[in-house]
N, CA, C, O and the ligand as a Tripos MOL2 file, in Angstrom:
@<TRIPOS>MOLECULE
protein
  273   271    69     0     0
PROTEIN
NO_CHARGES

@<TRIPOS>ATOM
      1 N          24.9420    3.0320    7.1400 N.3       1 MET1
      2 CA         23.5520    2.6080    7.2920 C.3       1 MET1
      3 C          23.4610    1.0920    7.2600 C.2       1 MET1
      4 O          23.9510    0.4470    6.3330 O.2       1 MET1
      5 N          22.8480    0.5460    8.2510 N.am      2 THR2
      6 CA         22.7260   -0.9080    8.3190 C.3       2 THR2
      7 C          21.4290   -1.3750    7.6800 C.2       2 THR2
      8 O          20.3770   -0.7550    7.8360 O.2       2 THR2
      9 N          21.5270   -2.4550    6.9750 N.am      3 LYS3
     10 CA         20.3440   -3.0430    6.3480 C.3       3 LYS3
     11 C          19.5660   -3.8200    7.3860 C.2       3 LYS3
     12 O          20.1050   -4.6720    8.0920 O.2       3 LYS3
     13 N          18.2910   -3.5060    7.4600 N.am      4 THR4
     14 CA         17.4310   -4.2700    8.3520 C.3       4 THR4
     15 C          16.7060   -5.3300    7.5480 C.2       4 THR4
     16 O          15.9320   -5.0190    6.6420 O.2       4 THR4
     17 N          16.9580   -6.5600    7.8790 N.am      5 LEU5
     18 CA         16.2880   -7.6360    7.1670 C.3       5 LEU5
     19 C          15.1520   -8.1880    8.0230 C.2       5 LEU5
     20 O          14.7410   -7.5820    9.0140 O.2       5 LEU5
     21 N          14.6720   -9.3230    7.6220 N.am      6 SER6
     22 CA         13.5580   -9.9260    8.3530 C.3       6 SER6
     23 C          13.9220  -10.1260    9.8170 C.2       6 SER6
     24 O          14.8060  -10.9180   10.1430 O.2       6 SER6
     25 N          13.2440   -9.4100   10.6870 N.am      7 ILE7
     26 CA         13.5890   -9.4970   12.1020 C.3       7 ILE7
     27 C          12.4240   -9.9760   12.9480 C.2       7 ILE7
     28 O          12.5850  -10.2570   14.1360 O.2       7 ILE7
     29 N          11.2470  -10.0700   12.3350 N.am      8 TYR8
     30 CA         10.0860  -10.5400   13.0840 C.3       8 TYR8
     31 C           9.6120  -11.8690   12.5160 C.2       8 TYR8
     32 O           9.8430  -12.1910   11.3510 O.2       8 TYR8
     33 N           8.9450  -12.6300   13.3730 N.am      9 SER9
     34 CA          8.4250  -13.9160   12.9080 C.3       9 SER9
     35 C           7.3240  -13.7030   11.8840 C.2       9 SER9
     36 O           7.0230  -14.5880   11.0830 O.2       9 SER9
     37 N           6.7120  -12.4920   11.9180 N.am     10 SER10
     38 CA          5.6150  -12.2040   10.9880 C.3      10 SER10
     39 C           6.1020  -11.5390    9.7060 C.2      10 SER10
     40 O           5.2870  -11.1090    8.8890 O.2      10 SER10
     41 N           7.4190  -11.4480    9.5180 N.am     11 CYS11
     42 CA          7.9480  -10.8350    8.3120 C.3      11 CYS11
     43 C           7.4800  -11.6070    7.0760 C.2      11 CYS11
     44 O           7.3870  -12.8340    7.0840 O.2      11 CYS11
     45 N           7.1890  -10.8520    6.0180 N.am     12 GLY12
     46 CA          6.6980  -11.4700    4.8000 C.3      12 GLY12
     47 C           5.1720  -11.4830    4.7610 C.2      12 GLY12
     48 O           4.5690  -12.0780    3.8680 O.2      12 GLY12
     49 N           4.5520  -10.8160    5.7440 N.am     13 THR13
     50 CA          3.0920  -10.7000    5.7890 C.3      13 THR13
     51 C           2.7430   -9.2360    6.0720 C.2      13 THR13
     52 O           3.5770   -8.4790    6.5690 O.2      13 THR13
     53 N           1.4970   -8.8410    5.7510 N.am     14 PRO14
     54 CA          1.0870   -7.4610    6.0710 C.3      14 PRO14
     55 C           1.2510   -7.1350    7.5510 C.2      14 PRO14
     56 O           1.5450   -5.9940    7.9090 O.2      14 PRO14
     57 N           1.0660   -8.1150    8.3950 N.am     15 ALA15
     58 CA          1.2180   -7.9090    9.8400 C.3      15 ALA15
     59 C           2.6580   -7.5330   10.1650 C.2      15 ALA15
     60 O           2.9210   -6.6790   11.0120 O.2      15 ALA15
     61 N           3.5830   -8.1910    9.4740 N.am     16 GLY16
     62 CA          4.9940   -7.8960    9.6800 C.3      16 GLY16
     63 C           5.3160   -6.4790    9.2440 C.2      16 GLY16
     64 O           6.0880   -5.7810    9.9010 O.2      16 GLY16
     65 N           4.7320   -6.0570    8.1450 N.am     17 TYR17
     66 CA          4.9450   -4.7060    7.6370 C.3      17 TYR17
     67 C           4.4880   -3.6760    8.6670 C.2      17 TYR17
     68 O           5.1810   -2.6990    8.9510 O.2      17 TYR17
     69 N           3.2910   -3.9280    9.2200 N.am     18 ARG18
     70 CA          2.7640   -2.9900   10.2250 C.3      18 ARG18
     71 C           3.6240   -2.9950   11.4800 C.2      18 ARG18
     72 O           3.7290   -1.9790   12.1670 O.2      18 ARG18
     73 N           4.2290   -4.1160   11.7770 N.am     19 ARG19
     74 CA          5.0880   -4.2170   12.9600 C.3      19 ARG19
     75 C           6.3260   -3.3400   12.7840 C.2      19 ARG19
     76 O           6.7700   -2.6760   13.7210 O.2      19 ARG19
     77 N           6.8800   -3.3470   11.5550 N.am     20 HIS20
     78 CA          8.0120   -2.4720   11.2620 C.3      20 HIS20
     79 C           7.6200   -1.0260   11.5180 C.2      20 HIS20
     80 O           8.3570   -0.2750   12.1570 O.2      20 HIS20
     81 N           6.4410   -0.6390   11.0100 N.am     21 LEU21
     82 CA          5.9860    0.7400   11.1620 C.3      21 LEU21
     83 C           5.8180    1.0920   12.6280 C.2      21 LEU21
     84 O           6.2310    2.1630   13.0710 O.2      21 LEU21
     85 N           5.2150    0.1910   13.3730 N.am     22 ARG22
     86 CA          4.9380    0.4400   14.7810 C.3      22 ARG22
     87 C           6.2340    0.5660   15.5730 C.2      22 ARG22
     88 O           6.3440    1.4060   16.4660 O.2      22 ARG22
     89 N           7.2040   -0.2630   15.2460 N.am     23 ASP23
     90 CA          8.4670   -0.2500   15.9780 C.3      23 ASP23
     91 C           9.4540    0.7640   15.4210 C.2      23 ASP23
     92 O          10.5000    1.0170   16.0190 O.2      23 ASP23
     93 N           9.1160    1.3440   14.2720 N.am     24 GLY24
     94 CA         10.0040    2.3400   13.6940 C.3      24 GLY24
     95 C          11.2390    1.7440   13.0500 C.2      24 GLY24
     96 O          12.2530    2.4270   12.9020 O.2      24 GLY24
     97 N          11.1680    0.4800   12.6670 N.am     25 THR25
     98 CA         12.2990   -0.1600   12.0010 C.3      25 THR25
     99 C          12.0850   -0.1240   10.4870 C.2      25 THR25
    100 O          10.9570    0.0130   10.0130 O.2      25 THR25
    101 N          13.1750   -0.2470    9.7430 N.am     26 ASP26
    102 CA         13.0640   -0.2650    8.2850 C.3      26 ASP26
    103 C          12.3310   -1.5140    7.8370 C.2      26 ASP26
    104 O          12.5480   -2.6100    8.3550 O.2      26 ASP26
    105 N          11.4530   -1.3210    6.8570 N.am     27 THR27
    106 CA         10.7380   -2.4820    6.3340 C.3      27 THR27
    107 C          11.6990   -3.3060    5.4940 C.2      27 THR27
    108 O          12.4490   -2.7700    4.6780 O.2      27 THR27
    109 N          11.6650   -4.6000    5.7020 N.am     28 CYS28
    110 CA         12.5490   -5.4790    4.9630 C.3      28 CYS28
    111 C          11.9130   -5.8040    3.6090 C.2      28 CYS28
    112 O          10.7060   -5.6310    3.4420 O.2      28 CYS28
    113 N          12.7010   -6.2690    2.6490 N.am     29 PRO29
    114 CA         12.1800   -6.5850    1.3100 C.3      29 PRO29
    115 C          10.9920   -7.5330    1.3430 C.2      29 PRO29
    116 O          10.0480   -7.3780    0.5680 O.2      29 PRO29
    117 N          11.0330   -8.5030    2.2250 N.am     30 ARG30
    118 CA          9.9310   -9.4740    2.2910 C.3      30 ARG30
    119 C           8.6320   -8.7990    2.6870 C.2      30 ARG30
    120 O           7.5750   -9.1150    2.1400 O.2      30 ARG30
    121 N           8.7010   -7.8600    3.6420 N.am     31 CYS31
    122 CA          7.4910   -7.1660    4.0810 C.3      31 CYS31
    123 C           6.9970   -6.1970    3.0150 C.2      31 CYS31
    124 O           5.7900   -6.0470    2.8230 O.2      31 CYS31
    125 N           7.9280   -5.5340    2.3170 N.am     32 LYS32
    126 CA          7.5380   -4.6190    1.2480 C.3      32 LYS32
    127 C           6.7820   -5.3680    0.1670 C.2      32 LYS32
    128 O           5.7780   -4.8890   -0.3590 O.2      32 LYS32
    129 N           7.2820   -6.5470   -0.1530 N.am     33 LYS33
    130 CA          6.6380   -7.3560   -1.1750 C.3      33 LYS33
    131 C           5.2670   -7.8110   -0.6890 C.2      33 LYS33
    132 O           4.2990   -7.8320   -1.4500 O.2      33 LYS33
    133 N           5.1990   -8.1740    0.5860 N.am     34 ALA34
    134 CA          3.9420   -8.6610    1.1580 C.3      34 ALA34
    135 C           2.8660   -7.5800    1.1260 C.2      34 ALA34
    136 O           1.7210   -7.8560    0.7670 O.2      34 ALA34
    137 N           3.2270   -6.3550    1.4970 N.am     35 ILE35
    138 CA          2.2340   -5.2860    1.5430 C.3      35 ILE35
    139 C           1.8270   -4.8760    0.1350 C.2      35 ILE35
    140 O           0.6780   -4.4970   -0.0910 O.2      35 ILE35
    141 N           2.7460   -4.9480   -0.8020 N.am     36 ALA36
    142 CA          2.4160   -4.6110   -2.1880 C.3      36 ALA36
    143 C           1.4100   -5.6030   -2.7420 C.2      36 ALA36
    144 O           0.4420   -5.2250   -3.4000 O.2      36 ALA36
    145 N           1.6500   -6.8650   -2.4700 N.am     37 THR37
    146 CA          0.7350   -7.9150   -2.9120 C.3      37 THR37
    147 C          -0.6190   -7.7540   -2.2320 C.2      37 THR37
    148 O          -1.6680   -7.8970   -2.8600 O.2      37 THR37
    149 N          -0.5750   -7.4560   -0.9460 N.am     38 TYR38
    150 CA         -1.7940   -7.2980   -0.1560 C.3      38 TYR38
    151 C          -2.6350   -6.1450   -0.6920 C.2      38 TYR38
    152 O          -3.8460   -6.2860   -0.8580 O.2      38 TYR38
    153 N          -1.9980   -5.0020   -0.9650 N.am     39 MET39
    154 CA         -2.7260   -3.8390   -1.4540 C.3      39 MET39
    155 C          -3.3250   -4.0920   -2.8310 C.2      39 MET39
    156 O          -4.4430   -3.6700   -3.1260 O.2      39 MET39
    157 N          -2.5600   -4.7890   -3.6680 N.am     40 ARG40
    158 CA         -3.0460   -5.0690   -5.0140 C.3      40 ARG40
    159 C          -4.2860   -5.9740   -4.9350 C.2      40 ARG40
    160 O          -5.2780   -5.7630   -5.6340 O.2      40 ARG40
    161 N          -4.1970   -6.9720   -4.0750 N.am     41 ARG41
    162 CA         -5.3130   -7.8930   -3.9140 C.3      41 ARG41
    163 C          -6.5160   -7.1820   -3.2970 C.2      41 ARG41
    164 O          -7.6560   -7.4130   -3.7010 O.2      41 ARG41
    165 N          -6.2580   -6.3240   -2.3240 N.am     42 TYR42
    166 CA         -7.3140   -5.5840   -1.6540 C.3      42 TYR42
    167 C          -8.0780   -4.7260   -2.6530 C.2      42 TYR42
    168 O          -9.3090   -4.7350   -2.6830 O.2      42 TYR42
    169 N          -7.3320   -3.9810   -3.4760 N.am     43 ARG43
    170 CA         -7.9800   -3.1310   -4.4750 C.3      43 ARG43
    171 C          -8.7620   -3.9730   -5.4600 C.2      43 ARG43
    172 O          -9.8580   -3.6070   -5.8850 O.2      43 ARG43
    173 N          -8.1810   -5.1050   -5.8150 N.am     44 HIS44
    174 CA         -8.8350   -5.9840   -6.7680 C.3      44 HIS44
    175 C         -10.1510   -6.5050   -6.1920 C.2      44 HIS44
    176 O         -11.1800   -6.5080   -6.8670 O.2      44 HIS44
    177 N         -10.1020   -6.9460   -4.9320 N.am     45 ASP45
    178 CA        -11.2880   -7.4750   -4.2700 C.3      45 ASP45
    179 C         -12.3920   -6.4330   -4.1630 C.2      45 ASP45
    180 O         -13.5750   -6.7500   -4.2830 O.2      45 ASP45
    181 N         -11.9920   -5.1920   -3.9360 N.am     46 LYS46
    182 CA        -12.9740   -4.1160   -3.7830 C.3      46 LYS46
    183 C         -13.4230   -3.5690   -5.1370 C.2      46 LYS46
    184 O         -14.3230   -2.7320   -5.2150 O.2      46 LYS46
    185 N         -12.7860   -4.0510   -6.1950 N.am     47 GLY47
    186 CA        -13.1410   -3.5860   -7.5190 C.3      47 GLY47
    187 C         -12.7500   -2.1490   -7.7650 C.2      47 GLY47
    188 O         -13.3810   -1.4450   -8.5540 O.2      47 GLY47
    189 N         -11.7090   -1.7210   -7.0890 N.am     48 LEU48
    190 CA        -11.2800   -0.3310   -7.2390 C.3      48 LEU48
    191 C         -10.2030   -0.2090   -8.3050 C.2      48 LEU48
    192 O          -9.2180   -0.9470   -8.3010 O.2      48 LEU48
    193 N         -10.3970    0.7030   -9.1860 N.am     49 SER49
    194 CA         -9.3420    1.0300  -10.1290 C.3      49 SER49
    195 C          -8.8430    2.4160   -9.7340 C.2      49 SER49
    196 O          -9.4540    3.0910   -8.9050 O.2      49 SER49
    197 N          -7.7450    2.8300  -10.3260 N.am     50 LYS50
    198 CA         -7.1830    4.1310   -9.9710 C.3      50 LYS50
    199 C          -8.1830    5.2580  -10.2040 C.2      50 LYS50
    200 O          -8.2910    6.1780   -9.3930 O.2      50 LYS50
    201 N          -8.9070    5.1820  -11.3050 N.am     51 ALA51
    202 CA         -9.8350    6.2510  -11.6540 C.3      51 ALA51
    203 C         -10.9200    6.3940  -10.5990 C.2      51 ALA51
    204 O         -11.3330    7.5030  -10.2590 O.2      51 ALA51
    205 N         -11.3740    5.2590  -10.0870 N.am     52 ARG52
    206 CA        -12.4830    5.3020   -9.1290 C.3      52 ARG52
    207 C         -12.0440    5.7360   -7.7410 C.2      52 ARG52
    208 O         -12.8840    5.9730   -6.8720 O.2      52 ARG52
    209 N         -10.7280    5.8430   -7.5190 N.am     53 LEU53
    210 CA        -10.2500    6.3230   -6.2270 C.3      53 LEU53
    211 C         -10.4920    7.8210   -6.0950 C.2      53 LEU53
    212 O         -10.4770    8.3540   -4.9860 O.2      53 LEU53
    213 N         -10.7160    8.5070   -7.2180 N.am     54 ILE54
    214 CA        -11.0240    9.9330   -7.1950 C.3      54 ILE54
    215 C         -12.5250   10.0970   -7.4030 C.2      54 ILE54
    216 O         -13.0420    9.8200   -8.4850 O.2      54 ILE54
    217 N         -13.2180   10.5470   -6.3670 N.am     55 PRO55
    218 CA        -14.6760   10.7120   -6.4910 C.3      55 PRO55
    219 C         -15.0400   11.7590   -7.5350 C.2      55 PRO55
    220 O         -14.2760   12.6890   -7.7970 O.2      55 PRO55
    221 N         -16.2100   11.5940   -8.1210 N.am     56 ASP56
    222 CA        -16.6750   12.5350   -9.1370 C.3      56 ASP56
    223 C         -16.7250   13.9580   -8.6070 C.2      56 ASP56
    224 O         -16.4200   14.9070   -9.3300 O.2      56 ASP56
    225 N         -17.1110   14.1090   -7.3390 N.am     57 THR57
    226 CA        -17.2200   15.4490   -6.7570 C.3      57 THR57
    227 C         -15.8790   16.1600   -6.7500 C.2      57 THR57
    228 O         -15.8090   17.3630   -7.0020 O.2      57 THR57
    229 N         -14.8180   15.4270   -6.4630 N.am     58 ILE58
    230 CA        -13.4750   16.0040   -6.4520 C.3      58 ILE58
    231 C         -13.0690   16.4070   -7.8650 C.2      58 ILE58
    232 O         -12.4780   17.4660   -8.0770 O.2      58 ILE58
    233 N         -13.3910   15.5530   -8.8200 N.am     59 ILE59
    234 CA        -13.0580   15.8340  -10.2080 C.3      59 ILE59
    235 C         -13.7440   17.1250  -10.6650 C.2      59 ILE59
    236 O         -13.1310   17.9580  -11.3330 O.2      59 ILE59
    237 N         -15.0150   17.2820  -10.2990 N.am     60 GLN60
    238 CA        -15.7570   18.4830  -10.6760 C.3      60 GLN60
    239 C         -15.2180   19.7130   -9.9600 C.2      60 GLN60
    240 O         -15.0580   20.7730  -10.5650 O.2      60 GLN60
    241 N         -14.9400   19.5660   -8.6730 N.am     61 LYS61
    242 CA        -14.4660   20.6710   -7.8410 C.3      61 LYS61
    243 C         -13.1720   21.2590   -8.3780 C.2      61 LYS61
    244 O         -12.9810   22.4740   -8.3970 O.2      61 LYS61
    245 N         -12.2780   20.3580   -8.8180 N.am     62 HIS62
    246 CA        -10.9760   20.8150   -9.3090 C.3      62 HIS62
    247 C         -10.9490   21.0230  -10.8120 C.2      62 HIS62
    248 O          -9.9240   21.3710  -11.3970 O.2      62 HIS62
    249 N         -12.1000   20.8020  -11.4130 N.am     63 GLY63
    250 CA        -12.1850   21.0380  -12.8490 C.3      63 GLY63
    251 C         -11.2820   20.1530  -13.6680 C.2      63 GLY63
    252 O         -10.7750   20.5510  -14.7170 O.2      63 GLY63
    253 N         -11.0840   18.9210  -13.1670 N.am     64 ILE64
    254 CA        -10.2230   18.0030  -13.9040 C.3      64 ILE64
    255 C         -10.9470   17.5200  -15.1470 C.2      64 ILE64
    256 O         -12.0670   17.0130  -15.0810 O.2      64 ILE64
    257 N         -10.2950   17.6850  -16.2590 N.am     65 LYS65
    258 CA        -10.8940   17.2360  -17.5170 C.3      65 LYS65
    259 C         -10.5950   15.7600  -17.7100 C.2      65 LYS65
    260 O          -9.4340   15.3620  -17.8060 O.2      65 LYS65
    261 N         -11.6220   14.9660  -17.7660 N.am     66 VAL66
    262 CA        -11.4430   13.5290  -17.9540 C.3      66 VAL66
    263 C         -11.7040   13.1740  -19.4060 C.2      66 VAL66
    264 O         -12.7960   13.3840  -19.9340 O.2      66 VAL66
    265 N         -10.6930   12.6440  -20.0240 N.am     67 GLY67
    266 CA        -10.8200   12.1840  -21.3980 C.3      67 GLY67
    267 C         -11.1010   13.2840  -22.4020 C.2      67 GLY67
    268 O         -11.6920   13.0350  -23.4530 O.2      67 GLY67
    269 N         -10.6820   14.4990  -22.0850 N.am     68 ALA68
    270 CA        -10.9280   15.6210  -22.9940 C.3      68 ALA68
    271 C          -9.8940   15.6730  -24.1210 C.2      68 ALA68
    272 O          -9.9560   16.5580  -24.9750 O.2      68 ALA68
    273 ZN          9.9360   -7.5160    7.7750 Zn       69 ZN69
@<TRIPOS>BOND
     1     1     2 1
     2     2     3 1
     3     3     4 2
     4     3     5 am
     5     5     6 1
     6     6     7 1
     7     7     8 2
     8     7     9 am
     9     9    10 1
    10    10    11 1
    11    11    12 2
    12    11    13 am
    13    13    14 1
    14    14    15 1
    15    15    16 2
    16    15    17 am
    17    17    18 1
    18    18    19 1
    19    19    20 2
    20    19    21 am
    21    21    22 1
    22    22    23 1
    23    23    24 2
    24    23    25 am
    25    25    26 1
    26    26    27 1
    27    27    28 2
    28    27    29 am
    29    29    30 1
    30    30    31 1
    31    31    32 2
    32    31    33 am
    33    33    34 1
    34    34    35 1
    35    35    36 2
    36    35    37 am
    37    37    38 1
    38    38    39 1
    39    39    40 2
    40    39    41 am
    41    41    42 1
    42    42    43 1
    43    43    44 2
    44    43    45 am
    45    45    46 1
    46    46    47 1
    47    47    48 2
    48    47    49 am
    49    49    50 1
    50    50    51 1
    51    51    52 2
    52    51    53 am
    53    53    54 1
    54    54    55 1
    55    55    56 2
    56    55    57 am
    57    57    58 1
    58    58    59 1
    59    59    60 2
    60    59    61 am
    61    61    62 1
    62    62    63 1
    63    63    64 2
    64    63    65 am
    65    65    66 1
    66    66    67 1
    67    67    68 2
    68    67    69 am
    69    69    70 1
    70    70    71 1
    71    71    72 2
    72    71    73 am
    73    73    74 1
    74    74    75 1
    75    75    76 2
    76    75    77 am
    77    77    78 1
    78    78    79 1
    79    79    80 2
    80    79    81 am
    81    81    82 1
    82    82    83 1
    83    83    84 2
    84    83    85 am
    85    85    86 1
    86    86    87 1
    87    87    88 2
    88    87    89 am
    89    89    90 1
    90    90    91 1
    91    91    92 2
    92    91    93 am
    93    93    94 1
    94    94    95 1
    95    95    96 2
    96    95    97 am
    97    97    98 1
    98    98    99 1
    99    99   100 2
   100    99   101 am
   101   101   102 1
   102   102   103 1
   103   103   104 2
   104   103   105 am
   105   105   106 1
   106   106   107 1
   107   107   108 2
   108   107   109 am
   109   109   110 1
   110   110   111 1
   111   111   112 2
   112   111   113 am
   113   113   114 1
   114   114   115 1
   115   115   116 2
   116   115   117 am
   117   117   118 1
   118   118   119 1
   119   119   120 2
   120   119   121 am
   121   121   122 1
   122   122   123 1
   123   123   124 2
   124   123   125 am
   125   125   126 1
   126   126   127 1
   127   127   128 2
   128   127   129 am
   129   129   130 1
   130   130   131 1
   131   131   132 2
   132   131   133 am
   133   133   134 1
   134   134   135 1
   135   135   136 2
   136   135   137 am
   137   137   138 1
   138   138   139 1
   139   139   140 2
   140   139   141 am
   141   141   142 1
   142   142   143 1
   143   143   144 2
   144   143   145 am
   145   145   146 1
   146   146   147 1
   147   147   148 2
   148   147   149 am
   149   149   150 1
   150   150   151 1
   151   151   152 2
   152   151   153 am
   153   153   154 1
   154   154   155 1
   155   155   156 2
   156   155   157 am
   157   157   158 1
   158   158   159 1
   159   159   160 2
   160   159   161 am
   161   161   162 1
   162   162   163 1
   163   163   164 2
   164   163   165 am
   165   165   166 1
   166   166   167 1
   167   167   168 2
   168   167   169 am
   169   169   170 1
   170   170   171 1
   171   171   172 2
   172   171   173 am
   173   173   174 1
   174   174   175 1
   175   175   176 2
   176   175   177 am
   177   177   178 1
   178   178   179 1
   179   179   180 2
   180   179   181 am
   181   181   182 1
   182   182   183 1
   183   183   184 2
   184   183   185 am
   185   185   186 1
   186   186   187 1
   187   187   188 2
   188   187   189 am
   189   189   190 1
   190   190   191 1
   191   191   192 2
   192   191   193 am
   193   193   194 1
   194   194   195 1
   195   195   196 2
   196   195   197 am
   197   197   198 1
   198   198   199 1
   199   199   200 2
   200   199   201 am
   201   201   202 1
   202   202   203 1
   203   203   204 2
   204   203   205 am
   205   205   206 1
   206   206   207 1
   207   207   208 2
   208   207   209 am
   209   209   210 1
   210   210   211 1
   211   211   212 2
   212   211   213 am
   213   213   214 1
   214   214   215 1
   215   215   216 2
   216   215   217 am
   217   217   218 1
   218   218   219 1
   219   219   220 2
   220   219   221 am
   221   221   222 1
   222   222   223 1
   223   223   224 2
   224   223   225 am
   225   225   226 1
   226   226   227 1
   227   227   228 2
   228   227   229 am
   229   229   230 1
   230   230   231 1
   231   231   232 2
   232   231   233 am
   233   233   234 1
   234   234   235 1
   235   235   236 2
   236   235   237 am
   237   237   238 1
   238   238   239 1
   239   239   240 2
   240   239   241 am
   241   241   242 1
   242   242   243 1
   243   243   244 2
   244   243   245 am
   245   245   246 1
   246   246   247 1
   247   247   248 2
   248   247   249 am
   249   249   250 1
   250   250   251 1
   251   251   252 2
   252   251   253 am
   253   253   254 1
   254   254   255 1
   255   255   256 2
   256   255   257 am
   257   257   258 1
   258   258   259 1
   259   259   260 2
   260   259   261 am
   261   261   262 1
   262   262   263 1
   263   263   264 2
   264   263   265 am
   265   265   266 1
   266   266   267 1
   267   267   268 2
   268   267   269 am
   269   269   270 1
   270   270   271 1
   271   271   272 2
@<TRIPOS>SUBSTRUCTURE
     1 MET1         2 RESIDUE 1 A MET
     2 THR2         6 RESIDUE 1 A THR
     3 LYS3        10 RESIDUE 1 A LYS
     4 THR4        14 RESIDUE 1 A THR
     5 LEU5        18 RESIDUE 1 A LEU
     6 SER6        22 RESIDUE 1 A SER
     7 ILE7        26 RESIDUE 1 A ILE
     8 TYR8        30 RESIDUE 1 A TYR
     9 SER9        34 RESIDUE 1 A SER
    10 SER10       38 RESIDUE 1 A SER
    11 CYS11       42 RESIDUE 1 A CYS
    12 GLY12       46 RESIDUE 1 A GLY
    13 THR13       50 RESIDUE 1 A THR
    14 PRO14       54 RESIDUE 1 A PRO
    15 ALA15       58 RESIDUE 1 A ALA
    16 GLY16       62 RESIDUE 1 A GLY
    17 TYR17       66 RESIDUE 1 A TYR
    18 ARG18       70 RESIDUE 1 A ARG
    19 ARG19       74 RESIDUE 1 A ARG
    20 HIS20       78 RESIDUE 1 A HIS
    21 LEU21       82 RESIDUE 1 A LEU
    22 ARG22       86 RESIDUE 1 A ARG
    23 ASP23       90 RESIDUE 1 A ASP
    24 GLY24       94 RESIDUE 1 A GLY
    25 THR25       98 RESIDUE 1 A THR
    26 ASP26      102 RESIDUE 1 A ASP
    27 THR27      106 RESIDUE 1 A THR
    28 CYS28      110 RESIDUE 1 A CYS
    29 PRO29      114 RESIDUE 1 A PRO
    30 ARG30      118 RESIDUE 1 A ARG
    31 CYS31      122 RESIDUE 1 A CYS
    32 LYS32      126 RESIDUE 1 A LYS
    33 LYS33      130 RESIDUE 1 A LYS
    34 ALA34      134 RESIDUE 1 A ALA
    35 ILE35      138 RESIDUE 1 A ILE
    36 ALA36      142 RESIDUE 1 A ALA
    37 THR37      146 RESIDUE 1 A THR
    38 TYR38      150 RESIDUE 1 A TYR
    39 MET39      154 RESIDUE 1 A MET
    40 ARG40      158 RESIDUE 1 A ARG
    41 ARG41      162 RESIDUE 1 A ARG
    42 TYR42      166 RESIDUE 1 A TYR
    43 ARG43      170 RESIDUE 1 A ARG
    44 HIS44      174 RESIDUE 1 A HIS
    45 ASP45      178 RESIDUE 1 A ASP
    46 LYS46      182 RESIDUE 1 A LYS
    47 GLY47      186 RESIDUE 1 A GLY
    48 LEU48      190 RESIDUE 1 A LEU
    49 SER49      194 RESIDUE 1 A SER
    50 LYS50      198 RESIDUE 1 A LYS
    51 ALA51      202 RESIDUE 1 A ALA
    52 ARG52      206 RESIDUE 1 A ARG
    53 LEU53      210 RESIDUE 1 A LEU
    54 ILE54      214 RESIDUE 1 A ILE
    55 PRO55      218 RESIDUE 1 A PRO
    56 ASP56      222 RESIDUE 1 A ASP
    57 THR57      226 RESIDUE 1 A THR
    58 ILE58      230 RESIDUE 1 A ILE
    59 ILE59      234 RESIDUE 1 A ILE
    60 GLN60      238 RESIDUE 1 A GLN
    61 LYS61      242 RESIDUE 1 A LYS
    62 HIS62      246 RESIDUE 1 A HIS
    63 GLY63      250 RESIDUE 1 A GLY
    64 ILE64      254 RESIDUE 1 A ILE
    65 LYS65      258 RESIDUE 1 A LYS
    66 VAL66      262 RESIDUE 1 A VAL
    67 GLY67      266 RESIDUE 1 A GLY
    68 ALA68      270 RESIDUE 1 A ALA
    69 ZN69       273 GROUP 0 **** ****
């Protein structure tokens, strides 16, 4: 198995990560780090925490006990 490293000029950015996906190439460490940072910032900007990613309706539907 060959290691695929930064092969695009956009590597190290979310755009580079998406380019890997589109081309079907392995994501390089720089792109993985970029998308992780991007997602963390995105969630932060939207004020989303893990708990809020699950809507109340889903919690009720599945009978998930919260803080019981
Ligand atoms: Zn890359």
